[in-house]
TIKOL-592037 format. One record per residue: residue number from 1; residue in one letter; x, y, z of N, C-alpha, C in turn. Coordinates in pm, 1 decimal, padded with zeros to 6 digits. Atoms other than C-alpha are relative to their C-alpha. Example, Ala and Ser with C-alpha at 12.3 -4.5 7.8 and 13.67 -1.06 7.14 Angstrom:
! TIKOL-592037
<1 "A" <00089.0 -00119.0 00000.0> <01230.0 -00450.0 00780.0> <00090.0 00120.0 00000.0>>
<2 "S" <-00082.0 -00119.0 -00006.0> <01367.0 -00106.0 00714.0> <-00077.0 00109.0 00073.0>>
//
This chain:
! TIKOL-592037
<1 "M" <00087.7 -00131.9 -00005.8> <-00004.6 00000.4 00014.7> <00095.7 00122.0 -00035.5>>
<2 "I" <-00086.9 -00150.3 00028.7> <00124.9 00363.1 -00083.8> <-00022.8 00089.5 00145.1>>
<3 "K" <00000.0 -00071.6 -00146.4> <00196.8 00587.9 00206.1> <-00019.0 00154.9 -00048.9>>
<4 "L" <00047.6 -00144.7 00026.9> <00017.1 00943.9 00190.8> <00057.6 00062.9 00104.9>>
<5 "R" <-00027.9 -00098.6 -00106.2> <00141.2 01242.4 00377.9> <-00118.0 00046.5 00090.8>>
<6 "S" <00103.6 -00046.9 -00093.1> <-00035.3 01370.3 00661.8> <-00088.3 00109.5 -00033.2>>
<7 "Y" <00107.7 -00096.9 00027.8> <-00359.7 01584.0 00632.0> <00064.5 00131.0 00058.6>>
<8 "K" <-00036.4 -00130.9 -00041.2> <-00280.1 01953.8 00670.2> <-00138.8 00097.8 -00049.0>>
<9 "N" <00105.4 -00075.4 00038.2> <-00500.8 02246.8 00655.1> <-00037.3 00044.8 -00130.7>>
<10 "K" <00029.9 -00019.8 00155.0> <-00478.8 02306.4 00285.8> <-00095.8 -00108.3 -00040.9>>
<11 "D" <00097.8 00124.6 00030.2> <-00673.4 01960.8 00275.2> <-00143.4 00021.0 00028.4>>
<12 "V" <00119.9 -00058.7 -00025.9> <-00956.6 02113.7 00444.4> <-00059.3 00100.4 -00095.9>>
<13 "V" <00037.2 -00087.2 00113.5> <-00964.5 02379.6 00198.6> <-00051.4 -00061.5 -00109.5>>
<14 "T" <-00025.7 00065.5 00149.7> <-00926.8 02154.8 -00097.8> <-00145.7 -00087.7 00024.8>>
<15 "L" <00103.8 00056.4 -00038.3> <-01208.6 01947.8 00064.7> <-00114.5 00061.9 -00008.8>>
<16 "V" <00126.6 -00085.3 00009.4> <-01464.0 02199.8 00127.0> <-00023.0 00061.4 -00136.1>>
<17 "D" <-00013.1 -00038.1 00130.9> <-01380.0 02336.6 -00235.3> <-00079.3 -00094.5 -00065.6>>
<18 "M" <00072.0 00115.0 00049.4> <-01490.7 02014.3 -00356.7> <-00132.6 -00036.4 00027.6>>
<19 "L" <00143.4 00030.9 -00059.7> <-01783.9 01939.1 -00132.3> <-00095.3 00115.7 -00038.1>>
<20 "T" <00082.8 -00101.0 00041.9> <-01924.1 02286.2 -00233.5> <-00069.4 -00020.5 -00139.7>>
<21 "S" <00072.3 00031.2 00129.1> <-01959.6 02166.9 -00587.3> <-00085.0 -00108.3 00022.7>>
<22 "L" <00089.6 00082.2 -00027.7> <-02156.0 01898.4 -00452.2> <-00123.5 00010.9 00059.1>>
<23 "K" <00124.8 -00040.2 -00080.7> <-02426.8 02081.1 -00290.1> <-00133.2 -00036.7 -00055.6>>
<24 "D" <00145.7 00026.8 00044.9> <-02700.3 02004.6 -00528.2> <-00003.3 -00171.5 -00029.5>>
<25 "T" <-00040.9 00141.0 00019.7> <-02608.6 01606.6 -00516.8> <-00074.6 -00060.5 00143.8>>
<26 "K" <00049.7 00088.9 -00120.6> <-02758.4 01322.3 -00273.7> <00068.3 -00008.0 00091.9>>
<27 "L" <-00092.6 00010.3 -00090.8> <-02439.1 01321.6 -00110.0> <-00027.2 00090.9 00125.9>>
<28 "K" <00037.5 -00063.9 -00126.9> <-02541.6 01620.9 00098.8> <-00095.3 -00056.0 00105.3>>
<29 "D" <00106.5 00063.7 -00090.5> <-02856.1 01450.0 00216.4> <00073.3 -00123.1 00088.8>>
<30 "M" <-00076.2 00124.3 -00039.0> <-02641.2 01139.7 00297.8> <00086.5 00046.1 00142.4>>
<31 "I" <-00092.5 -00036.3 -00111.6> <-02383.5 01335.1 00512.1> <-00074.9 00061.8 00120.8>>
<32 "I" <00095.4 -00053.2 -00085.1> <-02653.3 01539.5 00695.2> <-00073.7 -00112.3 00079.5>>
<33 "S" <00099.3 00090.0 -00101.0> <-02858.0 01230.9 00799.7> <00085.5 -00102.9 00051.4>>
<34 "G" <-00098.4 00097.6 -00075.9> <-02529.2 01019.3 00904.5> <00033.7 -00108.7 -00083.1>>
<35 "G" <-00063.2 00102.4 00081.2> <-02427.6 00821.9 00586.7> <-00119.7 -00091.0 -00045.8>>
<36 "S" <00120.7 00055.3 00067.0> <-02796.5 00724.5 00475.5> <-00072.3 00098.4 -00048.5>>
<37 "T" <00118.2 -00113.2 00058.8> <-03068.6 00894.3 00279.9> <-00097.5 00006.3 00083.7>>
<38 "E" <00122.4 -00015.7 -00094.8> <-03301.2 00826.6 00546.0> <-00007.5 00124.7 00092.7>>
<39 "N" <00031.4 -00134.7 -00081.7> <-03425.9 01133.6 00775.5> <00029.4 -00042.4 00125.5>>
<40 "T" <-00046.6 00026.7 -00136.9> <-03259.2 01135.1 01088.2> <00045.2 00104.5 00099.2>>
<41 "E" <-00062.1 -00105.9 -00091.5> <-03206.1 01354.6 01394.2> <00090.4 -00013.9 00069.0>>
<42 "S" <-00127.9 00028.3 -00077.6> <-02925.7 01175.5 01536.3> <00120.4 00099.2 -00051.9>>
<43 "T" <-00146.6 -00053.0 00023.8> <-02584.0 01363.8 01583.6> <00087.9 -00073.0 00036.3>>
<44 "D" <-00086.2 00084.8 -00021.8> <-02399.8 01077.3 01653.8> <00055.5 -00056.4 -00148.5>>
<45 "I" <-00074.0 00030.4 00121.1> <-02137.1 00962.7 01391.5> <-00006.2 -00167.9 00015.0>>
<46 "D" <-00013.7 00122.8 -00006.7> <-02156.2 00598.7 01316.6> <00125.4 -00024.2 -00096.5>>
<47 "Y" <-00156.5 -00009.8 00043.2> <-01777.5 00561.1 01286.7> <00015.6 -00131.2 -00105.4>>
<48 "D" <-00034.9 00101.8 00097.9> <-01811.0 00224.2 01105.7> <-00026.7 00018.8 -00161.1>>
<49 "R" <00052.8 -00050.8 00111.0> <-01977.6 00402.5 00817.9> <00080.5 00083.5 -00062.8>>
<50 "V" <-00084.8 -00085.0 00033.5> <-01703.4 00652.6 00774.5> <00075.0 -00030.2 -00144.4>>
<51 "G" <-00078.7 00059.7 00109.9> <-01504.9 00440.2 00533.9> <-00102.9 -00016.0 -00133.3>>
<52 "A" <00095.5 -00002.2 00135.2> <-01804.8 00390.7 00293.0> <-00042.6 00147.9 -00032.6>>
<53 "L" <00031.9 -00153.2 00031.3> <-01887.5 00774.8 00316.3> <00128.0 00052.7 -00073.9>>
<54 "V" <-00147.6 -00052.2 00082.4> <-01504.9 00852.4 00216.2> <-00030.2 -00040.1 -00130.0>>
<55 "I" <00008.5 00053.6 00114.3> <-01575.3 00630.9 -00080.1> <-00089.6 00087.3 -00094.7>>
<56 "D" <00108.9 -00060.2 00068.2> <-01901.8 00784.6 -00164.1> <00017.4 00184.5 -00032.5>>
<57 "V" <-00059.6 -00141.7 00027.6> <-01738.4 01158.1 -00123.1> <00080.0 00015.3 -00115.5>>
<58 "L" <-00126.2 00020.3 00088.2> <-01449.5 01067.2 -00343.3> <-00060.2 -00009.3 -00136.7>>
<59 "S" <00082.8 00049.6 00136.2> <-01696.0 00909.3 -00610.6> <-00067.8 00123.6 -00057.6>>
<60 "E" <00055.6 -00103.0 00046.2> <-01907.3 01201.0 -00621.3> <00097.7 00140.8 -00057.0>>
<61 "C" <-00089.2 -00104.4 00045.9> <-01606.3 01441.9 -00638.8> <00058.3 -00026.3 -00120.7>>
<62 "W" <-00031.0 00039.4 00120.4> <-01482.0 01241.7 -00917.7> <-00085.6 00052.1 -00119.8>>
<63 "Q" <00088.6 -00032.8 00104.4> <-01797.2 01304.0 -01126.4> <-00009.1 00131.7 -00009.4>>
<64 "K" <00028.2 -00135.4 00015.5> <-01831.2 01672.4 -01036.8> <00131.6 00080.0 -00028.2>>
<65 "C" <-00126.9 -00059.8 00000.0> <-01462.9 01779.6 -01012.5> <00115.1 -00064.4 -00013.5>>
<66 "G" <-00113.1 00086.7 00033.4> <-01223.4 01526.5 -01136.8> <00143.4 00054.6 00017.6>>
<67 "N" <-00126.4 -00052.8 00017.5> <-00945.2 01740.0 -01207.6> <00056.2 00045.7 00149.7>>
<68 "K" <-00064.9 -00040.9 -00142.9> <-00922.4 01890.6 -00844.6> <00023.3 -00098.6 00073.4>>
<69 "L" <-00027.0 00110.9 -00066.5> <-00952.5 01545.5 -00710.9> <00145.5 -00063.7 -00027.6>>
<70 "V" <-00120.5 00032.7 00033.6> <-00658.4 01441.5 -00917.1> <00098.9 00081.7 00048.6>>
<71 "A" <-00091.9 -00091.2 -00070.2> <-00465.4 01743.6 -00791.7> <00032.5 -00037.8 00126.1>>
<72 "W" <-00003.9 00026.2 -00152.7> <-00540.1 01652.0 -00429.2> <00083.1 -00142.2 00010.4>>
<73 "F" <-00070.0 00127.6 00002.9> <-00426.4 01306.5 -00492.6> <00128.6 -00001.7 00005.7>>
<74 "A" <-00139.1 -00028.0 00022.3> <-00103.3 01407.1 -00635.3> <00069.2 00055.4 00095.7>>
<75 "D" <-00045.7 -00058.2 -00118.7> <-00042.8 01640.2 -00352.5> <00005.9 -00086.1 00122.3>>
<76 "L" <00000.7 00108.1 -00128.1> <-00129.5 01372.1 -00075.8> <00112.0 -00102.5 -00049.3>>
<77 "N" <-00120.7 00116.4 00047.1> <00140.9 01153.7 -00273.8> <00105.5 00069.9 -00018.9>>
<78 "E" <-00099.6 -00091.4 00012.2> <00361.9 01458.0 -00266.3> <00095.7 -00008.9 -00151.8>>
<79 "M" <-00072.0 00011.4 00149.6> <00423.8 01439.4 -00659.8> <-00090.8 00117.2 -00079.5>>
<80 "S" <00063.7 -00106.7 00094.3> <00333.4 01695.1 -00931.0> <-00118.1 -00103.6 -00070.3>>
<81 "E" <00088.3 00102.5 00064.6> <00018.4 01576.1 -01124.1> <00032.7 -00070.9 -00103.6>>
<82 "K" <-00060.1 00060.6 00123.8> <00212.1 01489.9 -01447.5> <00068.5 -00120.6 00073.3>>
<83 "D" <-00066.1 00107.1 -00077.5> <00428.9 01257.8 -01210.5> <-00097.1 -00095.8 00057.1>>
<84 "Y" <00084.1 00074.0 -00073.4> <00136.7 01134.1 -01018.7> <-00081.5 -00089.0 -00135.9>>
<85 "L" <00060.2 00055.6 00111.3> <-00053.7 01051.3 -01366.2> <00079.2 -00120.0 -00053.1>>
<86 "D" <-00088.3 00093.8 00065.9> <00245.2 00867.7 -01496.6> <00057.9 -00107.5 00086.0>>
<87 "A" <-00047.2 00094.6 -00085.1> <00310.4 00680.1 -01187.7> <-00052.2 -00126.8 00002.7>>
<88 "D" <00055.4 00141.1 00016.1> <00285.7 00295.5 -01163.1> <-00122.0 -00035.0 00095.3>>
<89 "E" <00120.8 00010.2 -00101.4> <00046.6 00335.7 -00839.1> <-00119.2 00062.3 -00088.8>>
<90 "S" <00150.2 -00049.0 00070.9> <-00317.4 00374.7 -00959.3> <-00060.4 00081.9 00092.8>>
<91 "I" <00072.5 -00082.7 -00077.9> <-00553.3 00607.1 -00849.3> <-00075.3 -00060.7 00108.9>>
<92 "L" <00062.3 00095.8 -00099.3> <-00740.4 00308.6 -00692.2> <00076.9 -00004.6 00130.9>>
<93 "D" <-00089.3 00014.1 -00111.9> <-00439.4 00275.6 -00467.5> <-00002.2 00129.3 00115.2>>
<94 "T" <00025.4 -00097.4 -00071.2> <-00476.6 00626.6 -00348.4> <-00117.6 00011.2 00081.6>>
<95 "I" <00123.8 00021.2 -00030.9> <-00841.4 00577.0 -00300.9> <-00021.2 -00088.7 00126.0>>
<96 "E" <00000.2 00102.3 -00076.4> <-00784.9 00277.9 -00121.3> <00076.7 00025.1 00151.8>>
<97 "A" <-00065.0 -00037.2 -00118.3> <-00527.7 00440.7 00112.3> <-00070.9 00106.1 00086.7>>
<98 "I" <00107.6 -00115.8 -00083.5> <-00759.7 00730.7 00208.6> <-00104.7 -00065.9 00073.6>>
<99 "A" <00105.0 00054.0 -00072.4> <-01057.1 00514.2 00286.5> <00053.0 -00087.0 00108.1>>
<100 "T" <-00037.4 00106.6 -00081.9> <-00843.1 00262.0 00505.6> <00082.1 00061.0 00110.1>>
<101 "R" <-00077.7 -00037.7 -00082.3> <-00630.2 00471.7 00694.1> <-00089.0 00066.1 00122.6>>
<102 "K" <00091.2 -00048.7 -00141.0> <-00751.1 00581.2 01056.3> <-00001.3 00157.6 -00020.9>>
<103 "E" <-00002.7 -00123.2 -00003.6> <-00634.3 00921.4 01007.8> <-00117.8 00053.4 -00079.9>>
<104 "S" <00089.6 -00034.7 00079.8> <-00865.4 00962.5 00716.9> <-00140.7 -00021.4 00084.7>>
<105 "K" <00129.0 00035.3 -00054.4> <-01160.3 00827.7 00913.2> <-00002.8 00115.7 00105.4>>
<106 "D" <00005.1 -00104.8 -00073.3> <-01073.4 01073.2 01202.0> <-00024.8 00141.3 -00063.3>>
<107 "F" <00001.7 -00125.0 00077.1> <-01037.9 01364.0 00935.7> <-00150.0 00022.6 -00042.7>>
<108 "F" <00135.0 00002.8 00059.1> <-01363.1 01272.2 00745.5> <-00101.3 -00011.6 00122.4>>
<109 "S" <00112.1 -00006.3 -00117.7> <-01562.4 01218.6 01082.8> <-00024.4 00141.8 00042.1>>
<110 "R" <-00001.9 -00142.3 -00023.2> <-01459.0 01568.8 01183.2> <-00085.3 00090.4 -00067.6>>
<111 "A" <00053.8 -00116.3 00112.7> <-01544.7 01744.2 00866.4> <-00151.5 -00033.2 -00012.8>>
<112 "W" <00141.7 00049.3 00011.2> <-01866.7 01535.0 00849.2> <-00086.4 00071.2 00116.8>>
<113 "Q" <00081.6 -00085.4 -00116.1> <-01979.2 01653.9 01195.9> <-00014.2 00133.7 -00014.4>>
<114 "L" <-00010.3 -00149.9 00027.9> <-01883.8 02019.1 01116.1> <-00106.9 00018.0 -00113.4>>
<115 "F" <00097.4 -00031.0 00120.3> <-02073.7 01973.3 00765.8> <-00151.2 -00013.3 00029.8>>
<116 "R" <00146.0 00044.1 -00056.7> <-02387.4 01831.5 00962.9> <-00053.6 00106.1 00087.0>>
<117 "T" <00033.4 -00099.2 -00120.2> <-02371.1 02107.0 01236.6> <-00035.6 00134.0 -00099.1>>
<118 "I" <00027.5 -00155.2 00069.7> <-02367.8 02404.0 00986.3> <-00099.8 -00031.0 -00105.7>>
<119 "N" <00107.9 00006.9 00094.4> <-02625.3 02258.3 00749.9> <-00138.1 -00044.7 00076.8>>
<120 "K" <00133.4 00017.8 -00055.6> <-02881.6 02220.4 01023.4> <-00110.9 00110.8 -00021.1>>
//
């Protein structure tokens, strides 16, 4: 598995920018409702669902803002976009690394909770 750099403040800015472009998708409702499209008032995070939520977020970002997502992946791998796209590791390796690392689950959980609080 590949090793990604630690998350930094610039990653929050990047994610917020990408998530903003998803405001008119079903993903917003999923994030607000706790990772499902069912309506719920619970503010508890189902930590087991965060990995699946990460995949959903990245999938929606890919469809709406793929170039920004590739640029972010390259940065997480500490590579230029050109070098990243020419690398042997696949984009799928980066997605897998993001979705499975504990730091990602903490990062996305905190972002998820903040997003839900702001959008209530």
